[in-house]
C-alpha positions as CSV (number, residue, x, y, z in Angstrom):
1,M,7.6,-42.1,3.3
2,P,10.4,-43.0,5.5
3,K,9.8,-46.8,6.2
4,H,10.0,-47.4,10.0
5,A,13.1,-48.8,10.8
6,R,13.9,-52.3,12.6
7,P,13.3,-52.5,16.3
8,R,15.8,-53.8,18.7
9,V,14.6,-54.1,21.4
10,V,16.5,-56.3,24.1
11,M,13.9,-57.9,26.3
12,M,15.1,-59.7,29.5
13,A,13.7,-62.3,31.2
14,D,16.4,-64.6,33.4
15,G,19.0,-63.0,31.7
16,K,18.1,-63.8,28.1
17,R,16.8,-62.1,24.6
18,V,13.2,-61.9,24.2
19,D,12.8,-59.5,21.7
20,G,15.5,-57.9,19.2
21,G,19.0,-57.8,19.0
22,P,21.3,-59.7,17.1
23,T,20.4,-63.5,17.3
24,E,20.3,-66.7,15.2
25,D,18.4,-66.3,12.0
26,C,15.7,-68.4,11.0
27,L,15.6,-72.2,10.5
28,G,16.1,-72.8,7.4
29,T,15.2,-71.2,4.1
30,D,13.7,-74.5,2.0
31,H,10.3,-73.6,2.9
32,G,9.9,-77.6,2.8
33,N,11.4,-77.5,6.1
34,G,9.2,-75.6,7.9
35,V,5.8,-76.4,9.8
36,T,2.5,-76.4,8.8
37,L,-0.3,-75.2,10.5
38,E,-3.6,-76.8,9.0
39,A,-7.1,-75.0,8.5
40,S,-8.5,-77.0,11.8
41,I,-6.1,-74.1,13.4
42,L,-6.2,-70.8,11.1
43,N,-10.5,-71.4,10.7
44,R,-10.5,-70.5,14.4
45,Y,-9.3,-67.0,14.0
46,D,-10.5,-64.2,11.6
47,R,-7.3,-62.9,10.3
48,F,-3.7,-63.9,10.1
49,S,-0.6,-62.3,8.6
50,L,2.6,-64.1,8.0
51,Y,5.0,-61.0,7.6
52,N,2.8,-58.0,8.6
53,S,5.8,-56.8,11.1
54,P,9.0,-55.1,11.4
55,Y,10.1,-57.5,13.9
56,P,12.7,-59.6,13.0
57,A,10.9,-63.1,14.5
58,H,8.7,-63.0,10.9
59,D,11.5,-62.8,8.2
60,E,11.1,-65.9,5.8
61,G,7.4,-66.2,7.4
62,C,8.9,-67.5,10.5
63,A,6.3,-66.6,12.7
64,I,2.8,-65.7,12.2
65,D,0.2,-63.7,13.9
66,L,-3.2,-65.1,14.5
67,Y,-6.5,-62.5,15.0
68,P,-9.0,-63.7,16.9
69,S,-12.6,-62.4,16.6
70,D,-13.6,-59.8,19.2
71,D,-17.3,-60.6,20.5
72,G,-16.7,-58.8,23.4
73,D,-14.5,-55.9,25.4
74,V,-12.5,-58.8,26.7
75,A,-10.3,-60.0,23.7
76,P,-9.8,-64.1,23.7
77,A,-6.8,-66.1,23.2
78,P,-7.9,-69.5,22.2
79,A,-4.9,-71.6,22.1
80,P,-3.4,-72.9,18.7
81,V,-2.2,-76.0,19.6
82,S,-2.7,-78.7,22.1
83,G,0.0,-79.3,24.6
84,T,1.2,-78.9,28.0
85,V,2.6,-75.8,29.2
86,L,6.2,-75.3,29.5
87,E,6.5,-72.2,31.0
88,T,5.3,-68.9,31.2
89,K,7.4,-65.1,31.4
90,T,6.3,-61.2,31.9
91,V,8.7,-59.2,30.2
92,R,9.2,-55.7,29.6
93,A,7.8,-54.1,26.1
94,P,8.3,-50.9,24.5
95,P,7.3,-48.1,26.4
96,K,4.3,-46.7,24.5
97,P,1.7,-44.4,25.7
98,Y,-0.7,-46.5,24.4
99,A,0.3,-49.9,25.8
100,P,0.8,-51.6,29.2
101,E,4.5,-52.0,30.3
102,H,4.9,-55.7,30.2
103,D,4.2,-58.4,27.7
104,H,4.2,-62.1,27.8
105,L,5.8,-65.3,26.4
106,L,4.0,-68.3,27.2
107,L,5.7,-71.8,26.2
108,I,3.4,-75.0,25.1
109,E,5.1,-78.2,23.8
110,C,3.2,-79.4,21.0
111,S,1.4,-82.8,21.3
112,A,-1.5,-81.7,18.1
113,P,-1.9,-81.1,15.5
114,A,0.2,-84.2,14.2
115,S,2.3,-81.7,11.8
116,I,3.8,-79.8,15.0
117,A,4.0,-82.8,17.7
118,G,7.4,-82.4,19.6
119,L,8.2,-78.4,18.9
120,V,7.8,-76.0,21.1
121,A,5.3,-72.9,20.4
122,R,6.5,-69.6,21.2
123,I,3.6,-67.5,21.5
124,L,3.6,-63.6,23.1
125,H,0.8,-60.9,24.3
126,V,-1.5,-62.8,25.8
127,D,-2.2,-62.4,29.3
128,P,-2.3,-66.1,30.7
129,V,-4.6,-67.4,33.0
130,V,-2.8,-71.2,32.8
131,E,0.4,-72.1,34.3
132,P,3.4,-74.6,33.9
133,G,2.3,-78.1,33.7
134,E,-1.3,-77.2,32.7
135,T,-2.5,-79.6,29.5
136,V,-4.4,-77.2,26.8
137,T,-6.5,-78.6,24.1
138,I,-6.4,-76.1,20.0
139,G,-9.1,-73.8,21.3
140,D,-8.9,-73.5,25.0
141,P,-8.9,-70.0,26.2
142,L,-4.9,-69.1,27.3
143,G,-5.8,-65.9,29.0
144,T,-6.5,-62.4,27.6
145,L,-5.1,-60.8,24.3
146,V,-2.3,-57.8,25.8
147,H,-2.2,-54.8,23.6
148,A,1.5,-54.6,23.5
149,G,4.4,-51.9,23.1
150,F,5.8,-53.8,20.5
151,F,2.5,-53.1,18.2
152,A,2.4,-50.1,16.4
153,P,-0.8,-48.0,17.2
154,W,-2.4,-49.3,13.9
155,V,-2.0,-52.7,15.0
156,D,-5.2,-54.9,16.5
157,D,-4.8,-57.4,18.9
158,H,-3.2,-60.8,18.3
159,L,-1.2,-63.9,18.8
160,H,2.1,-64.1,17.8
161,V,3.4,-67.5,17.3
162,G,6.1,-69.5,16.2
163,F,7.6,-72.8,16.9
164,R,11.0,-74.5,17.6
165,R,13.3,-77.6,18.1
166,P,13.0,-78.8,21.8
167,E,16.5,-78.2,21.7
168,Q,16.6,-74.3,20.8
169,N,16.7,-71.7,22.8
170,H,13.5,-70.6,23.2
171,H,13.8,-67.1,24.4
172,R,15.4,-65.6,21.7
173,A,13.1,-63.6,19.0
174,V,14.0,-65.1,16.4
175,G,14.8,-69.0,15.3
176,S,11.4,-70.0,14.5
177,L,10.6,-72.7,12.0
178,P,9.4,-70.9,8.5
179,V,5.1,-71.3,8.8
180,E,3.5,-72.8,5.8
181,L,-0.4,-72.8,5.6
182,A,-2.4,-75.6,4.6
183,V,-5.4,-73.2,3.2
184,D,-5.8,-71.9,0.2
185,V,-6.0,-67.9,0.7
186,R,-8.2,-66.6,-1.9
187,P,-6.9,-63.5,-4.5
188,L,-9.2,-60.7,-4.5
189,A,-8.4,-58.1,-7.1
190,W,-8.5,-54.3,-6.5
191,D,-8.5,-51.6,-8.4
192,G,-7.4,-49.3,-5.9
193,C,-10.5,-47.5,-5.0
194,G,-12.9,-47.5,-2.5
195,T,-15.2,-46.0,0.4
196,V,-14.5,-45.2,3.8
197,V,-16.4,-47.5,6.1
198,E,-14.6,-47.6,9.3
199,T,-11.4,-45.0,11.0
200,G,-9.3,-44.8,13.7
201,E,-6.8,-42.4,14.7
202,T,-4.2,-44.0,12.5
203,Y,-6.2,-45.8,10.1
204,A,-8.9,-46.1,7.9
205,V,-10.6,-49.4,6.5
206,L,-12.4,-49.1,2.5
207,D,-15.3,-51.0,1.9
208,S,-13.1,-53.0,-1.1
209,P,-12.3,-55.3,-2.2
210,A,-15.1,-57.2,-0.7
211,H,-15.0,-60.5,0.8
212,P,-17.0,-62.8,-2.2
213,N,-17.5,-65.7,0.2
214,P,-17.1,-65.2,4.3
215,G,-15.6,-68.3,5.9
216,E,-13.4,-68.4,3.6
217,F,-9.4,-66.8,3.7
218,A,-9.0,-64.0,1.2
219,G,-6.5,-61.5,0.7
220,I,-5.4,-58.3,-1.7
221,A,-4.1,-59.9,-5.2
222,A,-0.8,-59.1,-7.0
223,D,-1.2,-58.8,-10.5
224,G,0.6,-61.8,-11.4
225,G,-1.2,-64.0,-8.8
226,G,-1.2,-65.0,-5.4
227,V,-1.9,-62.7,-2.3
228,L,0.1,-59.9,-0.6
229,D,0.7,-59.9,2.8
230,G,2.7,-57.0,5.0
231,G,3.0,-53.6,5.6
232,L,3.6,-52.1,2.2
233,A,6.1,-50.1,2.1
234,H,6.2,-48.9,5.6
235,Y,8.4,-52.2,6.5
236,D,11.3,-53.4,4.9
237,G,9.2,-55.9,2.7
238,G,6.4,-58.5,2.9
239,G,5.4,-61.8,1.2
240,L,3.1,-63.1,-1.7
241,L,1.5,-66.2,-0.5
242,G,0.1,-68.6,-3.0
243,G,1.9,-67.1,-5.9
244,G,4.3,-70.0,-6.6
245,D,8.1,-69.8,-5.6
246,S,9.7,-68.8,-8.6
247,A,12.4,-71.6,-9.0
248,D,14.3,-69.4,-11.8
249,G,15.2,-66.8,-9.3
250,P,13.9,-63.4,-7.9
251,M,10.7,-62.2,-10.2
252,A,9.0,-58.5,-10.0
253,V,5.9,-58.0,-7.8
254,A,3.3,-55.8,-9.0
255,L,-0.3,-53.9,-7.8
256,N,-2.1,-52.0,-10.0
257,G,0.4,-51.9,-13.0
258,E,2.8,-50.6,-10.5
259,R,6.0,-52.3,-9.6
260,I,6.2,-52.9,-5.6
261,G,8.8,-55.3,-5.3
262,T,10.8,-58.3,-5.9
263,A,10.3,-61.6,-4.4
264,T,12.7,-64.4,-3.8
265,G,10.6,-67.5,-3.5
266,R,7.6,-66.2,-1.2
267,T,9.3,-63.3,0.6
268,V,9.3,-59.7,-0.9
269,A,11.5,-57.1,-0.6
270,W,9.4,-53.8,-1.1
271,D,11.0,-51.1,-3.9
272,D,11.2,-47.8,-2.9
273,V,7.7,-47.0,-3.6
274,V,4.9,-44.4,-2.0
275,V,1.5,-45.2,-1.2
276,T,-1.0,-41.9,-2.0
277,A,-4.7,-42.1,-1.3
278,N,-6.1,-39.4,-3.3
279,G,-2.9,-38.2,-4.6
280,E,-1.2,-37.6,-1.1
281,P,1.7,-39.2,0.8
282,I,0.2,-41.9,3.3
283,T,1.9,-44.2,5.7
284,G,0.8,-47.1,3.9
285,I,-1.3,-50.2,3.3
286,S,-1.7,-53.4,6.0
287,L,-2.1,-56.4,4.0
288,F,-3.1,-59.8,5.6
289,C,-5.4,-62.8,5.1
290,A,-8.8,-62.7,6.5
291,R,-12.3,-64.4,6.2
292,D,-14.5,-62.0,8.0
293,A,-17.3,-60.4,6.1
294,D,-15.7,-57.0,7.2
295,F,-12.8,-57.4,5.3
296,G,-11.4,-54.4,2.9
297,A,-8.5,-52.8,2.0
298,K,-6.7,-51.1,5.5
299,L,-5.0,-47.5,5.3
300,V,-2.7,-46.3,7.6
301,C,-2.7,-42.8,7.7
302,P,-1.6,-41.3,10.8
303,E,-1.2,-38.4,9.2
304,R,-4.0,-37.8,7.0
305,S,-7.5,-37.3,8.1
306,L,-9.8,-39.6,5.9
307,E,-14.1,-39.9,7.1
308,C,-16.9,-41.9,6.7
309,G,-18.3,-42.2,3.6
310,Q,-15.1,-40.6,1.7
311,D,-14.4,-41.8,-1.5
312,V,-10.5,-42.8,-1.9
313,Q,-8.5,-44.3,-4.7
314,V,-5.2,-45.3,-3.5
315,R,-2.2,-45.8,-5.4
316,V,1.6,-46.8,-5.3
317,R,4.1,-44.7,-6.5
318,T,8.2,-44.9,-7.1
319,G,10.0,-43.0,-4.9
320,S,11.3,-40.9,-7.9
321,E,7.7,-39.9,-8.9
322,E,7.0,-38.6,-5.7
323,M,10.1,-36.3,-5.9
324,E,8.8,-35.2,-9.0
325,S,5.0,-35.2,-8.1
326,A,6.4,-32.5,-5.1
327,L,8.8,-30.7,-7.3
328,E,5.7,-29.8,-10.0
C-alpha cells in the first residue's frame, strides 16, 4: 500500500504558519537536549504517541499526542501543564467531510512541573474555554477536544503538545524540543493474531495483545526489545521507545521475525513493507502506548470490512513479497 504523502498545508494565524511548509527543524537531535514529561503528566491520559502522525512536527519525537479517556459525549481536554495562558488562536484546518472547518492553537507559559518550567507549551485540537492571562493547573479543563481536519479518519481525539523556548516562533508547525518520557512502557509480545472486538468505518481493533496490567503504559514490542510507535507503514516512519539508542549507528527493527525498518536512535524509517490481514493488504497498524484495559492492536483498514468476532492473522511483508504474491 502507498504511504500517505506528508501534508504541507499552510494554516494562517495573523500571517504566520501554523502547520505545514518548510520551516525550522526540530531543535536538537540529541535527546538529552529535549524536555522530559513526568509520570504525573502522562498518567492523566489513557494513551500517548510521539510518532503516530504524518506531520513533520512529530519528526524525531518533537511533539506528543495525548489521548484522554472519553467518559461522555463531550471529550475532555485536561491541561498537561501548569502556567499562564499566553494566547489562543482559531485557525483554518484542512477541509474534511468528517471535521469542522477550524482548529485551535493554545499557548501556555509553563510554571510546572519543574522539568518544563519557563518553556511555552503549544497545544492543538482543543476548543478553549480559557483566555489569555488566566492561570491553569495540571488537570484543569482547557476546553473540549476537536476532531480536526488534520486527523486521518481513523485517528481518535487528542491533544497535540509541543514545547518551545520563549524566544522561538510559537506559531510554526515545527521547531519544538524533543520529548523524553519519564515512564517505563512495557513491551507486549504479539504473534500477529487476534479476534476483532471493535470496528469503525476505517479501522478494526483486536483483543490481542491484551494489556497485562491496566494502569501502566504498554505497547506492541519489537523483536529486539522496545515498544513500537507510529503508523506502520502508512506514514513515513515511527519510533522505538525504550529499545536503547544504538551507539554503533543505525540498527534493524523487526516485528514477528519480519524486518520492518531501520532505527537511528529512537527514530525508525520504515522499509518498503505491506501489512496484510488474513493475506489481504490493509493500510497499516496504528502503534501507540496505552494504559487502559481496552488496549489491542489497531488495524487501519478503510479498504477492508472486518467484523466483530472475526479471527485475524496480521503479517508484515516486504513490497517485493507482496508483488510476487500478486503475480502468483
